[in-house]
VEXZA-30649 format. One record per residue (C-alpha): residue number from 1; residue in three letters; x, y, z. Coordinates in steps of 0.25 Angstrom, whole numbers. Layout:
residues N
DODREN    nr   rest      px      py      pz
DODREN   NUM    ALA       X       Y       Z
...
end
This chain:
residues 394
DODREN    nr   rest      px      py      pz
DODREN     1    MET      87     -19      72
DODREN     2    GLU      98     -10      77
DODREN     3    HIS     105     -10      63
DODREN     4    VAL      92      -6      55
DODREN     5    LEU      88       8      53
DODREN     6    TRP      73       7      56
DODREN     7    ASN      68      21      51
DODREN     8    ILE      55      17      44
DODREN     9    GLY      46      25      54
DODREN    10    HIS      40      13      61
DODREN    11    ASP      45       7      74
DODREN    12    LEU      51      -7      73
DODREN    13    ILE      42     -15      82
DODREN    14    ILE      46     -30      79
DODREN    15    GLU      61     -32      74
DODREN    16    ASP      61     -47      73
DODREN    17    ILE      51     -52      64
DODREN    18    VAL      58     -64      58
DODREN    19    ARG      47     -71      49
DODREN    20    ALA      34     -69      43
DODREN    21    GLN      23     -78      37
DODREN    22    GLY       9     -73      31
DODREN    23    SER       4     -62      41
DODREN    24    TYR      13     -66      52
DODREN    25    LEU      27     -61      57
DODREN    26    TYR      35     -67      67
DODREN    27    ASP      46     -62      76
DODREN    28    SER      59     -69      81
DODREN    29    ASP      51     -74      93
DODREN    30    ASP      41     -80      83
DODREN    31    ARG      30     -70      88
DODREN    32    ARG      19     -69      77
DODREN    33    TYR      14     -55      72
DODREN    34    ILE       2     -54      62
DODREN    35    ASP       6     -44      51
DODREN    36    PHE      -6     -35      48
DODREN    37    GLU       3     -25      41
DODREN    38    SER       8     -35      30
DODREN    39    GLY      22     -30      32
DODREN    40    VAL      21     -16      28
DODREN    41    TRP       9     -20      19
DODREN    42    CYS      20     -28      11
DODREN    43    THR      15     -42      13
DODREN    44    PRO       0     -43       8
DODREN    45    LEU       2     -58       7
DODREN    46    GLY       8     -59      21
DODREN    47    HIS      23     -62      24
DODREN    48    SER      31     -73      17
DODREN    49    HIS      20     -77       8
DODREN    50    PRO      24     -91       2
DODREN    51    VAL      20     -87     -13
DODREN    52    ILE      27     -74     -12
DODREN    53    ASN      40     -80      -5
DODREN    54    GLN      40     -92     -15
DODREN    55    THR      39     -82     -27
DODREN    56    VAL      50     -73     -22
DODREN    57    LYS      59     -85     -19
DODREN    58    ALA      57     -91     -32
DODREN    59    GLN      60     -77     -39
DODREN    60    LEU      72     -75     -30
DODREN    61    ASP      78     -88     -35
DODREN    62    ARG      76     -84     -50
DODREN    63    ILE      80     -69     -50
DODREN    64    SER      76     -58     -40
DODREN    65    HIS      82     -45     -47
DODREN    66    THR      84     -40     -61
DODREN    67    GLY      91     -29     -66
DODREN    68    TYR      87     -17     -75
DODREN    69    CYS      88     -24     -88
DODREN    70    TYR      82     -37     -86
DODREN    71    ALA      69     -43     -79
DODREN    72    HIS      62     -56     -74
DODREN    73    PRO      48     -60     -79
DODREN    74    ALA      43     -59     -64
DODREN    75    THR      43     -44     -66
DODREN    76    LYS      34     -44     -78
DODREN    77    GLU      25     -54     -72
DODREN    78    ALA      24     -46     -59
DODREN    79    ALA      21     -33     -68
DODREN    80    LYS       9     -40     -75
DODREN    81    GLU       3     -44     -61
DODREN    82    ILE       5     -30     -56
DODREN    83    LEU      -2     -24     -68
DODREN    84    ASN     -13     -34     -67
DODREN    85    VAL     -17     -30     -53
DODREN    86    THR     -15     -15     -54
DODREN    87    GLY     -24     -15     -67
DODREN    88    LEU     -13      -9     -76
DODREN    89    PRO     -12     -19     -87
DODREN    90    GLY      -3     -14     -98
DODREN    91    GLY       5      -6     -88
DODREN    92    LYS      19      -9     -82
DODREN    93    CYS      25     -11     -68
DODREN    94    VAL      38      -8     -61
DODREN    95    PHE      43     -16     -49
DODREN    96    LEU      51      -9     -38
DODREN    97    SER      54     -12     -23
DODREN    98    SER      45      -3     -14
DODREN    99    GLY      32       4     -14
DODREN   100    SER      38      18     -12
DODREN   101    GLU      46      15     -25
DODREN   102    ALA      34      11     -32
DODREN   103    VAL      26      23     -29
DODREN   104    GLU      38      33     -32
DODREN   105    PHE      40      26     -45
DODREN   106    GLY      25      29     -49
DODREN   107    VAL      27      43     -44
DODREN   108    GLN      39      45     -53
DODREN   109    VAL      31      40     -65
DODREN   110    LEU      20      49     -62
DODREN   111    ARG      29      61     -61
DODREN   112    LYS      36      57     -74
DODREN   113    LEU      23      55     -82
DODREN   114    ALA      14      66     -77
DODREN   115    GLY      23      78     -78
DODREN   116    LYS      16      86     -67
DODREN   117    PRO      22      91     -54
DODREN   118    LEU      13      84     -44
DODREN   119    LEU       8      70     -40
DODREN   120    LEU      -5      69     -31
DODREN   121    THR      -7      60     -19
DODREN   122    LEU     -15      59      -7
DODREN   123    VAL      -9      66       5
DODREN   124    ASP      -8      54      14
DODREN   125    SER      -2      45       3
DODREN   126    PHE      11      38       6
DODREN   127    LEU      18      36      -7
DODREN   128    GLY      32      31      -3
DODREN   129    SER      45      32       4
DODREN   130    TYR      53      41      -5
DODREN   131    GLY      53      49     -18
DODREN   132    SER      42      59     -23
DODREN   133    ALA      31      49     -17
DODREN   134    SER      37      50      -3
DODREN   135    LYS      40      65      -3
DODREN   136    LYS      27      70      -9
DODREN   137    LYS      33      84     -11
DODREN   138    ALA      24      96     -14
DODREN   139    ASP      29      99     -27
DODREN   140    GLU      27      84     -32
DODREN   141    TRP      14      80     -25
DODREN   142    HIS       0      85     -22
DODREN   143    LEU      -4      78      -9
DODREN   144    LEU     -19      77      -8
DODREN   145    ASP     -26      78       5
DODREN   146    TRP     -39      70       4
DODREN   147    SER     -43      71      19
DODREN   148    LEU     -56      78      14
DODREN   149    CYS     -60      66       6
DODREN   150    SER     -59      57      19
DODREN   151    THR     -70      65      25
DODREN   152    CYS     -78      67      12
DODREN   153    SER     -93      64      14
DODREN   154    GLN     -95      59      -1
DODREN   155    PRO     -81      53      -5
DODREN   156    GLU     -88      45     -16
DODREN   157    GLN     -93      59     -23
DODREN   158    CYS     -79      65     -23
DODREN   159    SER     -78      77     -32
DODREN   160    PRO     -66      82     -40
DODREN   161    GLN     -71      96     -36
DODREN   162    CYS     -68      93     -21
DODREN   163    ARG     -58     102     -15
DODREN   164    VAL     -49      90     -13
DODREN   165    PHE     -47      89     -28
DODREN   166    LEU     -47     104     -31
DODREN   167    ASP     -34     107     -24
DODREN   168    ILE     -26      96     -32
DODREN   169    PRO     -17     102     -43
DODREN   170    PHE     -21      91     -53
DODREN   171    ALA     -14      98     -65
DODREN   172    LYS      -1      96     -58
DODREN   173    ILE      -3      82     -54
DODREN   174    GLY       3      71     -62
DODREN   175    GLY      -2      59     -54
DODREN   176    PHE     -10      54     -42
DODREN   177    VAL      -3      44     -33
DODREN   178    PHE     -14      37     -25
DODREN   179    GLU     -11      29     -12
DODREN   180    PRO     -25      22     -11
DODREN   181    GLY     -27      20       4
DODREN   182    ASN     -14      19      12
DODREN   183    SER     -13      34      15
DODREN   184    SER       1      33      22
DODREN   185    GLY      -4      21      30
DODREN   186    GLN     -17      28      35
DODREN   187    VAL     -26      19      25
DODREN   188    ARG     -35      30      20
DODREN   189    PHE     -43      28       7
DODREN   190    PRO     -47      40      -2
DODREN   191    PRO     -61      40      -8
DODREN   192    GLU     -62      33     -21
DODREN   193    ALA     -68      45     -28
DODREN   194    PHE     -58      54     -23
DODREN   195    ILE     -46      46     -29
DODREN   196    LYS     -53      44     -42
DODREN   197    HIS     -55      59     -44
DODREN   198    LEU     -40      61     -41
DODREN   199    VAL     -36      50     -51
DODREN   200    GLU     -46      56     -62
DODREN   201    ILE     -41      70     -60
DODREN   202    THR     -26      66     -60
DODREN   203    ARG     -28      59     -73
DODREN   204    CYS     -36      70     -79
DODREN   205    ASN     -24      79     -77
DODREN   206    GLY     -14      69     -83
DODREN   207    GLY     -10      62     -70
DODREN   208    PHE      -8      48     -67
DODREN   209    VAL     -12      39     -54
DODREN   210    GLN      -3      31     -46
DODREN   211    ALA      -7      22     -35
DODREN   212    ASN       2      19     -23
DODREN   213    GLU      -2       5     -19
DODREN   214    ILE      10       1     -11
DODREN   215    THR       1       0       2
DODREN   216    THR     -13      -2      -4
DODREN   217    GLY      -9     -12     -15
DODREN   218    ILE      -8     -27     -17
DODREN   219    GLY     -22     -30     -11
DODREN   220    ARG     -20     -22       2
DODREN   221    THR     -33     -14       0
DODREN   222    GLY     -42     -25      -5
DODREN   223    GLU     -39     -22     -20
DODREN   224    TRP     -25     -25     -27
DODREN   225    PHE     -23     -10     -25
DODREN   226    GLY     -29       2     -18
DODREN   227    PHE     -32      10     -30
DODREN   228    GLN     -42      -1     -34
DODREN   229    HIS     -51       5     -23
DODREN   230    TYR     -52      18     -31
DODREN   231    ASP     -56      13     -45
DODREN   232    ILE     -44      20     -51
DODREN   233    GLN     -32      14     -60
DODREN   234    PRO     -19      21     -57
DODREN   235    ASP      -8      23     -67
DODREN   236    ILE       3      18     -58
DODREN   237    ILE       2       9     -46
DODREN   238    SER      13       7     -36
DODREN   239    MET      13      -5     -27
DODREN   240    GLY      23     -11     -17
DODREN   241    LYS      22     -17      -3
DODREN   242    GLY      13     -29      -4
DODREN   243    LEU      17     -32     -19
DODREN   244    GLY      29     -41     -14
DODREN   245    ASN      23     -46      -1
DODREN   246    GLY      35     -42       6
DODREN   247    TYR      45     -42      -6
DODREN   248    PRO      49     -27      -9
DODREN   249    VAL      42     -25     -23
DODREN   250    SER      34     -14     -28
DODREN   251    SER      28     -11     -42
DODREN   252    ILE      22       1     -50
DODREN   253    ALA      11      -3     -60
DODREN   254    MET       9       8     -71
DODREN   255    SER      -2       9     -82
DODREN   256    PRO       1       8     -97
DODREN   257    GLU      -1      23     -98
DODREN   258    ILE      10      26     -88
DODREN   259    ILE      19      16     -94
DODREN   260    GLY      16      22    -108
DODREN   261    LYS      20      35    -103
DODREN   262    LEU      33      31     -95
DODREN   263    GLN      38      24    -108
DODREN   264    GLN      37      37    -115
DODREN   265    ILE      47      44    -105
DODREN   266    SER      59      41     -98
DODREN   267    PHE      56      35     -84
DODREN   268    TYR      66      26     -78
DODREN   269    TYR      66      20     -64
DODREN   270    SER      75       9     -59
DODREN   271    GLN      79       3     -46
DODREN   272    SER      87     -10     -43
DODREN   273    HIS      75     -19     -41
DODREN   274    ILE      65     -14     -51
DODREN   275    ASN      57     -25     -57
DODREN   276    ASP      64     -36     -49
DODREN   277    PRO      58     -50     -51
DODREN   278    LEU      58     -54     -36
DODREN   279    GLY      49     -42     -32
DODREN   280    CYS      40     -45     -45
DODREN   281    SER      39     -59     -41
DODREN   282    ALA      34     -56     -27
DODREN   283    ALA      24     -46     -33
DODREN   284    ARG      19     -56     -43
DODREN   285    ALA      17     -66     -32
DODREN   286    VAL      10     -57     -23
DODREN   287    ILE       0     -53     -33
DODREN   288    ALA      -2     -68     -37
DODREN   289    VAL      -5     -72     -22
DODREN   290    ILE     -15     -60     -20
DODREN   291    ASN     -23     -64     -32
DODREN   292    GLN     -22     -79     -29
DODREN   293    GLU     -27     -78     -15
DODREN   294    LYS     -37     -67     -18
DODREN   295    LEU     -31     -57      -8
DODREN   296    ILE     -36     -45     -14
DODREN   297    GLU     -50     -49     -11
DODREN   298    ARG     -46     -54       3
DODREN   299    SER     -40     -41       6
DODREN   300    LYS     -53     -34       3
DODREN   301    LYS     -62     -43      11
DODREN   302    LEU     -53     -45      23
DODREN   303    GLY     -50     -30      23
DODREN   304    LYS     -65     -27      24
DODREN   305    LYS     -66     -37      36
DODREN   306    ILE     -54     -32      44
DODREN   307    LEU     -58     -17      41
DODREN   308    ASN     -73     -20      46
DODREN   309    GLU     -68     -27      59
DODREN   310    LEU     -58     -17      62
DODREN   311    THR     -68      -6      61
DODREN   312    GLU     -78     -13      70
DODREN   313    ILE     -67     -15      80
DODREN   314    CYS     -62      -1      80
DODREN   315    ARG     -76       6      81
DODREN   316    HIS     -76       2      95
DODREN   317    TYR     -63      10      98
DODREN   318    ASN     -64      25      98
DODREN   319    PHE     -49      26      96
DODREN   320    VAL     -50      21      82
DODREN   321    ARG     -52      31      72
DODREN   322    GLU     -55      22      59
DODREN   323    VAL     -52       9      52
DODREN   324    ARG     -51      10      37
DODREN   325    GLY     -45       1      27
DODREN   326    ARG     -46      -6      13
DODREN   327    GLY     -43     -21      11
DODREN   328    LEU     -32     -25      21
DODREN   329    MET     -27     -11      23
DODREN   330    ILE     -33      -6      36
DODREN   331    ALA     -30       6      45
DODREN   332    ILE     -35       8      59
DODREN   333    GLU     -34      23      63
DODREN   334    PHE     -34      26      78
DODREN   335    LEU     -37      40      84
DODREN   336    PRO     -25      47      90
DODREN   337    ALA     -25      47     106
DODREN   338    HIS     -17      56     115
DODREN   339    ASP     -13      45     125
DODREN   340    ILE     -12      32     116
DODREN   341    ASN     -10      29     102
DODREN   342    PRO     -20      18      99
DODREN   343    ALA     -14      14      85
DODREN   344    ALA       0      12      92
DODREN   345    LEU      -6       4     104
DODREN   346    VAL     -15      -5      94
DODREN   347    TYR      -3      -7      85
DODREN   348    ARG       6     -12      97
DODREN   349    GLU      -4     -20     104
DODREN   350    LEU      -7     -28      91
DODREN   351    LEU       8     -30      88
DODREN   352    ASN       9     -36     102
DODREN   353    ARG      -3     -45      98
DODREN   354    GLY       5     -49      85
DODREN   355    PHE      -2     -40      75
DODREN   356    ILE       6     -31      66
DODREN   357    ILE      -2     -19      60
DODREN   358    ALA       3      -6      54
DODREN   359    ARG       5       7      62
DODREN   360    ARG      11      19      55
DODREN   361    PRO      18      30      63
DODREN   362    GLY      10      42      65
DODREN   363    LEU      -3      36      62
DODREN   364    ASN     -14      31      71
DODREN   365    ILE     -17      20      61
DODREN   366    LEU     -15       5      61
DODREN   367    ARG     -14      -3      48
DODREN   368    VAL     -20     -17      46
DODREN   369    ASP     -14     -22      33
DODREN   370    PRO     -14     -38      34
DODREN   371    PRO      -9     -47      23
DODREN   372    LEU     -20     -49      12
DODREN   373    ASN     -20     -64      16
DODREN   374    VAL     -20     -62      31
DODREN   375    ASP     -27     -73      39
DODREN   376    GLU     -40     -69      44
DODREN   377    ASN     -38     -75      58
DODREN   378    ASP     -26     -65      59
DODREN   379    ILE     -36     -54      55
DODREN   380    LYS     -45     -59      66
DODREN   381    GLY     -34     -59      76
DODREN   382    PHE     -30     -45      73
DODREN   383    LEU     -44     -39      74
DODREN   384    ASP     -46     -46      87
DODREN   385    ASN     -33     -41      93
DODREN   386    PHE     -35     -27      87
DODREN   387    ASN     -48     -26      94
DODREN   388    GLN     -42     -31     107
DODREN   389    VAL     -31     -20     106
DODREN   390    LEU     -41      -9     104
DODREN   391    LYS     -49     -14     116
DODREN   392    GLY     -36     -13     124
DODREN   393    ILE     -33       1     119
DODREN   394    GLU     -47       6     122
end
């Protein structure tokens, strides 16, 4: 990789992965690794899924790219499917290439429609790699520290009179951008009542709600989208990563109200691959496979099983702080140590044993995010090896 600029903030550990199938990756020596990170959460159906591959190949043979002034029916059909699973019938979609772009698109829509200086998000949200969503400048964003909520003794009785709410300048806020659970890789879930109050007050002050579902969407949390755990309906929903099962496509679904307001003003956005039929075909096929194989229900059921078993394993080791998760999005947080880094040791040893999980720089956290159709024998193998590794560290 001497001619590749590798500056993404993560070490390059295996540089010769040459093929993949399902949950398995293979290097040039044909050594197999079981991928419990689903790429970067981008392959909820596993690698090289036959239905997705066949769909993409067939569309590629017809037309892969359209220009600004003409379209292919695949885009219309994919939009219908997106609006159906997001609960926004009568709305409209835009298809782009990356999750960061999908979030920033929604943010710019909020700014255009709300006419207020600030947007609201939780302080630990990761909203993208560029633009206003990435920079979160003080004159554009109010970052809400909800750490008091995580220690609240009565989160279900959350009150708008709590001091967490009283310091929020809602009169200046045009929208709430909610990331429902990723928390910049930490997998932390704000209380339901707290989020519902934020949504209600934002809307009472004329603002709108956007859900960032790049990581938490497409069945990852045991529902189609993370916001569905909170009994709310956003006005804008941004999704990416797993939407194309490895093909780079993202989407923004917008409510009829948002579309009606946009059509009354001048709002334009174009990029070379907007609404391309190849990405739309991949997205439509992903939704169809998830529905046909009932993978949302499986994610919920299997996630509870893995979470319970990991919790039982980890309670025997005093260097594990907490196991938390929702669906097939699970985090194991370790206590920091002076002489060793348990998270780094566990990560490396599991890799040596053929299991890939996620470890993010600067965090004492390991992520377990297997494909929604992962084989249960692979889960058992992972849990057995994970337990053995913790025993070795102890």
